[in-house]
C-alpha positions in Angstrom: 14.0 -33.3 119.5 15.8 -36.3 118.7 19.1 -36.4 116.1 20.4 -39.8 114.6 22.8 -40.2 112.4 24.2 -43.2 110.3 27.9 -41.7 111.1 30.2 -41.9 113.9 30.9 -37.4 114.1 28.8 -34.8 113.5 27.7 -32.9 110.6 27.3 -35.4 107.8 28.2 -34.6 104.2 29.5 -31.2 105.5 32.0 -32.6 108.2 35.7 -32.6 108.7 37.7 -35.0 108.8 41.3 -35.7 110.1 43.8 -37.2 108.5 43.3 -41.1 109.4 39.9 -39.9 108.3 39.9 -38.6 105.1 42.8 -41.4 104.2 40.1 -44.2 104.9 37.5 -42.7 102.8 39.7 -41.9 99.7 42.5 -44.3 99.7 40.7 -47.3 102.1 42.9 -49.4 104.2 46.3 -47.3 103.4 47.6 -45.4 105.9 48.6 -41.8 105.7 52.1 -40.8 105.5 54.6 -39.6 108.2 55.4 -36.6 106.5 52.0 -35.3 106.6 52.2 -34.7 110.4 49.5 -36.0 113.5 46.2 -36.9 112.3 44.4 -34.8 114.7 45.8 -31.5 113.3 43.9 -31.5 110.4 40.2 -30.4 109.5 39.6 -31.2 106.0 35.9 -30.0 105.0 34.1 -32.6 102.9 32.1 -29.5 101.8 34.9 -26.3 101.7 32.9 -23.1 102.3 33.6 -19.8 103.4 31.2 -17.3 104.9 30.0 -13.6 104.0 30.9 -11.7 106.9 27.7 -9.8 106.9 26.2 -12.7 105.5 22.9 -14.3 106.4 24.2 -17.5 108.4 26.3 -15.3 110.3 23.2 -13.3 111.0 21.7 -16.6 112.2 24.9 -17.8 113.9 24.6 -14.6 116.2 20.7 -15.0 116.1 21.0 -18.5 118.0 23.4 -17.8 120.2 25.6 -20.4 118.9 28.1 -18.3 117.8 29.8 -18.6 121.7 30.7 -22.2 121.0 32.4 -21.5 117.6 35.8 -18.5 117.1 35.9 -17.1 113.7 39.0 -15.7 111.9 39.0 -13.8 108.7 39.6 -15.2 105.4 43.0 -13.0 103.9 42.3 -12.5 99.8 39.5 -13.5 97.3 40.8 -13.4 94.1 39.6 -13.4 90.0 41.0 -15.2 87.6 41.3 -13.3 84.4 43.2 -14.5 81.1 45.5 -16.5 82.7 46.3 -15.3 86.1 45.1 -14.4 89.4 43.9 -10.8 90.6 43.0 -9.4 93.6 38.8 -8.5 93.5 38.7 -4.9 93.6 35.3 -4.1 96.1 35.3 -0.7 96.2 35.5 2.5 94.6 39.0 3.0 95.6 40.6 -0.6 95.2 38.8 0.1 91.4 40.8 2.7 90.6 44.4 0.6 91.0 43.2 -2.9 89.5 45.1 -4.2 87.0 42.5 -5.5 86.2 41.3 -2.7 83.8 42.4 0.5 81.6 42.3 3.7 82.4 39.4 4.6 81.1 37.3 1.1 81.9 38.4 2.3 85.8 36.6 5.3 85.7 33.5 3.5 84.5 34.0 0.8 87.3 34.5 3.4 89.8 31.2 5.6 88.9 29.0 2.1 88.4 30.5 1.0 92.3 29.5 4.4 93.3 26.1 4.0 91.9 25.9 1.0 93.8 27.1 1.8 97.2 24.6 4.8 97.3 21.5 3.0 96.1 19.4 3.3 99.0 16.1 0.6 98.2 13.5 2.9 100.2 15.0 6.4 99.4 13.8 7.2 95.0 16.7 9.9 95.1 19.0 7.0 94.9 17.9 5.5 91.6 18.7 7.7 89.3 15.3 7.3 87.6 15.8 3.7 87.0 13.8 0.5 87.8 16.2 -2.0 89.3 13.0 -4.9 89.2 11.9 -4.1 85.4 15.7 -3.5 84.5 17.9 -6.2 83.6 21.4 -6.2 84.6 23.0 -6.3 81.1 20.6 -2.8 81.0 22.2 -1.4 84.0 25.8 -2.2 82.9 25.1 -1.6 79.0 24.3 2.6 80.8 27.6 2.2 82.5 29.4 0.9 79.2 31.4 -1.4 81.1 33.7 -3.9 79.3 32.8 -7.9 78.6 35.4 -8.2 81.3 34.7 -5.9 83.6 31.3 -7.6 84.2 32.6 -10.8 84.0 34.3 -9.8 87.5 31.7 -8.1 88.6 29.0 -10.5 88.4 31.3 -13.6 89.4 33.4 -12.4 91.6 31.3 -9.9 93.7 27.4 -10.3 92.9 28.8 -14.0 93.2 26.4 -15.2 90.3 27.6 -19.1 89.1 26.6 -18.9 85.9 25.8 -15.7 83.4 21.7 -16.0 83.7 21.6 -13.1 85.7 22.4 -10.8 82.8 18.7 -11.1 81.5 17.3 -11.1 85.2 16.1 -7.9 87.1 19.4 -5.7 88.0 17.9 -5.5 91.8 19.6 -8.7 93.0 23.1 -8.3 91.5 22.5 -4.8 93.5 22.4 -6.4 96.8 24.6 -9.0 96.3 27.4 -6.8 95.2 25.9 -4.7 98.3 26.4 -7.8 100.9 29.9 -8.2 99.4 31.0 -4.6 100.2 29.1 -4.4 103.5 31.3 -8.4 104.4 34.0 -6.4 103.8 33.6 -3.3 105.4 32.9 -5.6 108.6 36.4 -6.6 109.4 38.6 -4.8 107.6 40.5 -8.3 106.2 41.0 -8.2 103.2 38.1 -10.3 101.9 34.5 -10.5 102.8 34.9 -14.0 104.1 35.1 -15.3 107.5 35.9 -18.9 108.7 35.8 -21.1 111.7 38.9 -21.7 113.4 39.2 -25.8 113.0 37.3 -25.5 110.1 33.4 -26.3 109.6 32.7 -29.2 111.1 32.8 -27.0 114.1 29.2 -25.3 113.1 27.5 -29.0 113.6 28.9 -29.2 116.5 28.5 -26.2 118.1 24.8 -26.5 117.1 24.9 -30.5 118.8 26.3 -28.4 122.2 23.4 -25.4 122.0 20.9 -28.3 121.2 21.7 -30.1 124.2 21.6 -26.9 126.7 17.6 -27.5 125.0 17.1 -31.0 126.0 17.7 -32.4 122.7 19.3 -35.7 122.7 22.1 -36.6 119.9 22.3 -40.1 118.5 25.8 -40.9 116.0 26.6 -44.3 115.0 23.2 -45.5 114.2 23.0 -47.2 111.5 20.0 -47.9 108.5 18.1 -45.2 109.9 14.7 -46.1 108.2 11.8 -43.6 108.3 8.5 -45.2 109.1 4.9 -44.7 107.7 1.5 -45.2 108.6 -1.4 -45.9 106.6 -2.3 -42.5 105.2 1.6 -41.7 104.2 2.7 -40.1 106.8 5.7 -40.4 108.6 5.3 -42.2 112.0 9.1 -42.8 113.4 12.5 -43.7 112.7 13.7 -47.3 113.1 17.8 -48.4 113.9 18.8 -51.6 115.0 15.2 -52.7 116.2 14.2 -49.8 117.9 11.5 -47.0 116.4 11.8 -44.1 117.5 8.2 -43.1 117.4 7.8 -38.8 116.4 5.5 -36.7 114.1 8.2 -34.8 111.4 10.9 -36.0 110.1 13.5 -33.6 109.0 17.1 -35.2 107.3 19.6 -35.0 104.2 18.2 -36.2 100.8 20.6 -39.6 101.8 18.1 -40.9 104.3 15.0 -40.7 101.9 16.2 -41.7 98.0 12.3 -42.1 97.2 11.6 -38.6 97.9 14.5 -36.6 96.3 15.6 -36.3 92.4 19.1 -35.9 91.0 19.5 -32.0 89.6 23.6 -32.1 89.0 26.7 -33.5 90.1 29.6 -31.6 91.7 33.4 -32.1 90.9 36.0 -31.5 94.1 39.5 -32.4 94.4 41.3 -31.9 97.7 44.8 -30.8 98.2 47.4 -30.8 100.7 50.8 -28.4 100.3 53.7 -27.1 102.1 53.5 -23.4 100.6 50.6 -21.2 99.8 48.9 -20.8 96.3 51.2 -18.8 94.2 50.4 -14.8 93.4 48.5 -14.6 95.9 50.7 -12.6 98.2 51.4 -15.2 100.4 47.9 -15.2 101.6 47.5 -18.3 104.2 43.5 -18.3 103.1 42.2 -17.2 99.9 39.6 -18.2 97.8 39.6 -17.7 94.0 36.6 -17.7 91.4 37.3 -19.1 87.9 34.3 -17.1 85.8 33.1 -19.7 83.4 34.0 -17.2 80.1 37.6 -17.4 81.2 37.3 -21.5 81.0 34.4 -22.4 78.3 32.3 -23.9 81.1 28.6 -23.3 81.8 29.3 -22.7 85.4 32.3 -21.3 87.6 35.1 -22.9 89.0 36.2 -21.9 92.5 39.4 -22.6 94.7 40.1 -22.2 98.1 42.8 -22.8 100.4 42.9 -22.5 103.7 45.9 -23.5 106.7 47.6 -23.9 109.9 46.5 -20.4 110.5 43.1 -21.4 110.5 43.7 -24.0 112.8 43.0 -26.7 110.2 46.7 -28.3 109.2 50.0 -28.8 111.5 52.1 -25.8 111.2 53.6 -25.0 107.9 50.6 -27.4 105.8 47.8 -26.1 103.7 44.9 -27.3 102.5 43.2 -26.1 99.5 39.9 -27.1 97.7 39.0 -26.8 93.7 34.9 -27.4 93.6 32.9 -26.9 90.1 29.6 -28.3 89.4 30.6 -31.5 87.0 30.1 -31.0 83.0 31.8 -34.3 82.6 32.5 -37.6 84.5 36.5 -37.0 84.3 37.3 -34.7 87.4 41.1 -34.6 87.1 40.7 -32.9 83.6 37.8 -30.8 84.3 39.4 -28.9 87.1 42.7 -29.1 85.4 42.2 -25.2 85.2 42.0 -24.6 89.1 44.4 -27.6 90.3 47.0 -25.5 88.0 47.0 -22.7 90.2 48.1 -24.4 93.2 51.6 -24.9 92.5 53.1 -29.0 93.8 51.1 -30.7 96.1 51.9 -33.2 98.8 48.7 -35.3 97.9 45.8 -35.0 96.1 42.1 -36.8 96.2 39.5 -36.0 93.8 35.8 -36.6 94.1 32.2 -36.3 93.0 28.7 -36.5 94.5 25.9 -36.2 93.1 22.9 -33.5 93.9 19.7 -34.0 94.9 16.6 -31.8 95.5 13.3 -33.1 97.2 10.3 -34.1 94.9 7.9 -34.6 98.1 5.0 -32.4 99.9 5.5 -32.1 103.5 2.4 -30.9 104.3 1.5 -34.5 103.0 4.0 -36.9 104.4 5.5 -34.0 107.1 9.2 -35.2 106.1 11.3 -31.7 105.6 14.3 -32.7 103.1 16.9 -30.5 102.6 18.9 -30.4 98.8 22.2 -31.2 98.5 25.2 -28.5 99.1 26.0 -27.0 95.6 29.3 -26.1 94.3 29.5 -22.3 95.7 32.6 -21.1 97.7 30.3 -19.4 100.3 26.6 -20.5 102.5 24.3 -18.3 100.8 22.3 -20.9 99.1 22.6 -23.4 101.4 21.0 -21.1 104.8 18.0 -19.4 102.2 17.1 -23.6 102.3 17.2 -23.7 105.6 15.3 -20.6 106.4 12.7 -22.1 103.8 12.8 -25.2 105.5 12.5 -24.0 109.3 9.0 -22.0 107.8 7.6 -25.3 106.2 8.6 -26.8 109.6 6.7 -24.7 112.3 4.5 -22.6 110.8 6.5 -19.3 111.4 8.0 -16.9 108.9 11.8 -17.2 109.5 13.7 -14.0 110.3 14.3 -12.6 107.1 17.3 -11.2 107.8 17.2 -7.9 105.5 
């Protein structure tokens, strides 16, 4: 495997930048102010995402043995925005009974629903209570438990982590499996959230894979400008050219930016990056948290996400916090669109705005041997990304990837 990258760092879009690199990207020639501390103490993710502790990505990392090059730490808290305030997300029947998100009778109904989900086992019809979740919609299952719209909102968006409300008309089995993943992930590290995150930021992931690749004889070439994919007379890929040299190959795997004529735009992501000197207010002084702002609470078509980590995950110097607000862009003005999330952060030292287009491949890999990934979406965890990677693995190798069930 030859891995070429036009950048002088690993990871492409999902890298982590130090302070100087961050300034260069967003502020050009300007230098970062001295009071922010040393540049090397910062690792600011360009695609901020957490990992579900029991999710497919973590299982993939364990399976590939890349975990020996990585250290993880649990994320302190998972919150949901409701009626102008943030609340800890209840994930178990016991937490549901204590949550201020619901009134007394609603808590009992929610608890019964959580118990049904926790006990549900695909292979054991006795746990189904006579319901066929492959045919029943999520809306019908929730109606059967008599839950209110507000409760449905946080269950669908903060526990099942759906991005919009389409799931209500889809089979309930998907939502139940997503809720089970959430509670299994929560139980795995006994932390305050179901998420984990690598020390020194997400840029550690591609670097760990680079080390593992080297062990197996792979070669990395960073700083290779204008990587041009070459095709033969039949339209099949035959090599990649950079700086006048062509590396011959039979297959190319790349992100959408390397093959712009084989992808289509499917949307855009709006994002804000904030450097702060305090944790997010009203979140128990948590040093790393996620807040989900469900679409309905904001009058949007899809959810907004706030994500914060700090020096405890080695992504900033002591006393500094990095927060991100991201959403599927619905306007061309990230400043005003992301305001509900930014308002939750309190005072910020520095604020950057970014917007990028999302693409998906439209080529037929069996004809041209080009395997193009989809762009990163606005979600705050890696489940959608890793599904894309496993599907690509099957297309490239012809083997069914390890389906982690």
